[in-house]
N, C-alpha and C positions, 0 to 999 in steps of 0.2 A: 312317917318322917316326910315333912313337907318339901319338894323339891320342885325347882321352876327351872324347865330348860328353855334357853332362848334360842330361837333357829326350827324350823320343820323341814330341814332339807334333809337328805337322808341320814345324816348323822343324829340329827335333832329327834326324828323320828325313832330312828331304831333307839336312841337314848329313854325316850319316853316309854316306848313298849318294853324294853326291858325291864327300868324301874317298874312302870305299873304292875308288871308282872312280878316283881320283887317285892310287894305291898305297899310301895310309897303313894304316897297322897300326891299326885303329879298335876303341874299346870305347864301346858305346853303352848308357845305364846311365838307369833309371828306374823312379820309386817307385812308379808308377799311381795315383796321389792320386785322389780323386774330385773333381771339379769342373775337368778340364782341360779346356781352352776347345777343343783342338782335337775330342775328341771331342763335343762339342754342338752346334758351329758350323754355321752353316746353310749357307756353302760356294756363295755367290756370287760369280762372278770377273766383275763390271760397273764397274770403278772410272772410267769415263768419266764416270759422272752424278752422282759426289760435287761436292758445291759446297763445296771445298776449295779454298782461294786458297793454298796451299802448294806451289809450283814441285818442290822437292825431292820431296815426298811423290809426288806426281800424277805424276811422272817414274819414278819407283821403282814405282810400282802399275802404270803404264802398260807400262812393261816387263815386269813380273810378268806381267800377263795375258797380255803377246804371246808369250811363251817357253813356257805352261802345255802347249802341244801338241804341243812337243819334250818336253817332260818326260814326258808321257802316251806319247808315242811311243816314248821310252827305255826304261822301265819292260816296255812292250810286248816289246821285243827281250830284256829280263830274265824272259819268262814271265808278267808281270803285267798282262795282256788286259783284264780288267777293274776298273777302279777307280772308277767310276760318271760319271766326265767327262763331259759333255756339251754342245755346244752349243747352245743352245735358244733363244737371244733374250730381251729383257727388253721389261717393258712399263714405261715411267714415265709414273704417273697426273696428272693434273691434280692442282693444290696447293688448288685452290678449289670448296666448294661439295660438293653430294654428288651430281650428277647432270646432270655435265656435259655440255654439248653437243657435238656437233661441230663443228671450225672453220669450217667451210662456212655450217652453220645460224647460227651465232653473229655472223658477218659481216653474215648477210642480215636478221637482227634487230637489229642495229646501226641499218641503214637504214628499217628498217620503219616505217609508219606506226602511233604508239602505240596510236590508237584502235581499230586493227585486235588487238589484243591484250587480253584480258581480265588478264594478270597482268604488269606492265610490270618489275616488281621481279625476275618469275624469268628473264625476258630480260635484262636488267640482268647476272643471275649469271652466264647462259649466255654472254653476249660476256665478262665479266671470267674465266669459266672459260677459256674459249677462247686469250684474250689471253695467259693466263699460261701456257698449253700451247705455245704458238706461240713463245715466248721462252723455253721453256727447249730447243724444238727446234731455237732457231737455235742459243742454245749448245752443245749435241750437236754440231750437226750442223759447228760450227768446230772442236771438238776431234777431229773423223773425220781432218782432212787430216794430223795429224800420227799418228793411230793408226786404218792402215788395216784391223787386226783387227777394228774395230768392227763391219765389215759395213756394211749398207745403215741409214741414220736415216733413221724415215721416221715423218708423221701419219697416224693410224688414223682413219678414218670411225666415226660412229655405229655398234656392233655388231661392228665388227673385233677390239678388244680380246675381246670374251665368247666370239668364235669360238674364239680362241686359249689362254681362261683359262674356261671356262664359269662356272663360281661366280660371277663377276663380278658386280658390280650392272650392271642396264640400261644401256645409254649410256653407259658407262665409255669416254671419250676419251683416246690415251694414245700418247706417243711412242715407236716400237718401235726397239730397238737387236737388230742381228741378230748381232750377234758377242759377245753375252753366254752366259755358260756358266753350269753348277753342278758341284758335285763334293763327294761325302761326306766329310769330311775324315775321320772313323774308316778308312774301308775305303784311303784313299789314303796315311795314314800308315802303317796295316799292310803296305802294298804297299811302299812303300819301305824300312820296316825287312827285310822279308822280303828285299830285292832286293840291300840291303846286306849282309845276315848269306850270300848268296849268293856276294858278292864278298870275303867273308872277314870280316867284319866281327863281333865277339863282342858279343851282345846281353844284359845283364842285369837282371830287373826284379826288385825285392824291395819289395814294398809297406809290410814292418816297420821296414825301416830307410831311412832317408833318407843320400842321396851328402853329403859333407862335404869343401869343398875342400881344399887340403894345399897350402901354400905355405913358403918357407924365402929368406929374401934377397932377398926384392923380386922371387922367380920362384914360378911354380907348381909342384910338383913332383906332383900329381898327386890322386887321389881317393880318399877312404877309405868304403867301407860296412861298419858294421858293425865296424868296426875292423881292416878287411883294406884295405892302402893297394894301386891299382892304380898303378902310378908311370906319368907321359906327359912327353912333352915339350911337349904344348900342350893346354888344357882350351876345351871351348866350353860356357860357359853358355846353355844355349836351356831354360832350365826354365821359362819362360811366367811366371807371377804367383807364383813362389817364386824367382824368379832373384837380389832380392836378398838374401835369406837365404842363400841357397847362398856368392854370392860376398864376405859380409861378413868372411870370414877372412884375403881379400887387405887388408883396411885400405881399401875402397874402397864407396863409394855408388850404388848403382844406382837411381833413380827410378821403379822400376815397382812398380805395386800392383794389389791385384786390384778388377777391377769385374761384377758378377753380373750374366749374360744367362740368362732364363728362355725356354725355347722349343718350342712346342706341338706336336706331331706327330700328324695328323689322318689317319684312313683312310676312304676313299672308295669302299668297296665293292670290286665287279669294273671299275671306272673304269678306263682307260687313262690315267694321269696322266705318261706316260714322258715327253712330249715338249711339256709344257707350258710357258710361259716365265715366268723370274722376275716378280714383279709389285713393284713398287716403288711405294708411294704417299709423294709426294714431301712431303707434307704434315704427317706423322707421323715418317717415319726408321723405320718397321715394313716389313716386308716379305711374300712370299708367295713359297715357290717347291715344287715336284712333283720325285718321285723315283718310280723305277719303283716296282711293288707297289701301286699306287693310294693312295699318301701323300703329305699335303701337309705343309709345314714352314710354322709362322708365327712369327714373331718381331717383335721383341725386346728385353724392356728391359734399360737402360742403369742401373744400380743403383751408383752411385759411391758409395765408402765401406762398400760391403757386406764388407768383408773378407772371411775365407776361408769364410763362410757359404755351403754349397750346397743350403739349404733351396727346395724350390717352395713359395711363400707366394700366400695368394688373392688377395693382390692384384696379385702379377706375372699369375698367371693371368687374372683379369678384365682387366689392361691390354693382354694379348696376344690373347684372343678379341674384345674390344672391337673393336679396331683392323681384327682379321682380319675378322669378321662386317661392318662398316661398309663393309667393301672389296669382299668377296668373300660376301654372305649366302647365297649357293649353299652354305657350307660348312657351315651350322649344322645339319646331317641328318646329319652324318659321324659318325665315332666317334674318342672323343678316347683316340688310342694311348697316348701318353706325353710328358711335358714332361720336358727334358733341361736343364739346369743347366750354364751354363759359364762360369768368371773367366776374363776377359779379361786379358792382362795390359797395361795402361796406363801411358805414360811420361809425362813434364811435357809434351807436346805431340802430335801427330799423326803424326809421324815414327816408324820404329821405332828402336828402341839397339842399334847395331849395329856392332861394329867391336873393334880391341885396347884393354885398358884400358893407359892410363899407370900405372905403379908396380907392374904385376904382369905382368911379362914372360912369355909364353906363355898371358892370359889371354886370351878373346874373349867379348863378350856378343852375345847375337843374340836380341832379345826385344823386348816394349814393342810389338805391334802391333796393338794394340786390336780392334777390329771388323774389320778386315782380314786378320787372319791367316790364312786359307786363300786369300784372293788373293795374299799376300806373302810367305808361308810359303817355298815352294820355291826362290823368289829369295833371301830372305833367309838360308832355311841353304845354300845354293849358295855365297855372296858368305863367308859365316864361313869353311866349308872353306878355301876359297883363302885367306883370310886368314889363318887359323890354321896353314896348311902353310906361309907363307911367299910364295904367291904372288900378283901384283899382281889386286889387284879390277877390276873393269872400270866403275869408278864413284867419283867422289868421297867419300867416308869423313865428312869434315869435318860436313856437315850430319846425321849421324846419330851423332855422339858420344855412346858409350854413358854417360858420368859428366856429362851436361848436366844443368842443374835448370831 
């Protein structure tokens, strides 16, 4: 079967890798546009902490995280042994106050004689922070029963979080999730593309010429690139924030728009950051994570309505750095290495836009992952490949209807 995949971000790359492994004749087409979300994304694999009341999204993300080690092992078998994936754990920080006390200390303060303390409000804050942290721990611990890949979930005493991530503010209390991981999206997507090519996939990149969907009588017939028609039996639209424009010739509307995210990379000299955990300050939605090479990533803005503007802005930098330094003041003496800008593909809700398109036979959409692209991308691409090849997916696709509004 001839399958064309448009978009070589994490989703399209995973689709090409899966489909070529299933015996399809795969052509992967990418325009290498600036602002691709995969190239800028942080790569945090920790869906269990999300305060999301959407069972379909959570179940999809949970399974995606569970499948990650198998994806990495499969790539290693194909000669792609170093894709930066590592299980490093995550620290979920208290949501209130600037100097959280450890839970045991806060409970003692609750029952102490107020006359023994000069600053009662400080003690009340510590108690409030500890209570908030304990509530987070209880919520996460409940989820661990259905997600053993989370590993141990524990409350860290005063100072333990800083031992794991030294730039943190002193006294930062945290919930520790041992099973969380991180991955460099650029390296993982590139590895998936190389592995697909070794399986026989053809890869076409041309920044000067955008791909155009070709349709006739309610069915896709292929994709044109610069007037050159590549015929296909099925097409997967995995073009991220550009998917809506690509599928227009089919006469359908996919409700996905770009959301700009600015992400700062900080160098810490010769410091070994390779096993530092992901840091998730629950009050802000921002994050920190570290990679090999003494590199810490701080993010990210969520700029809805940005359009396709990929500029780095003073306001974006200020937002990211202010949040990062309030949580980890030890980063202030680092070196500002670069700022990456990605355009997240955001749909009408948090769930992916995934599945066959009614009224356009042979067209499958795989986009709309928003800020969860590097968590859910490999699974999304694998599901899209199976659907495009006429194989049954391993989930109910109804909640992910790509034409929903």
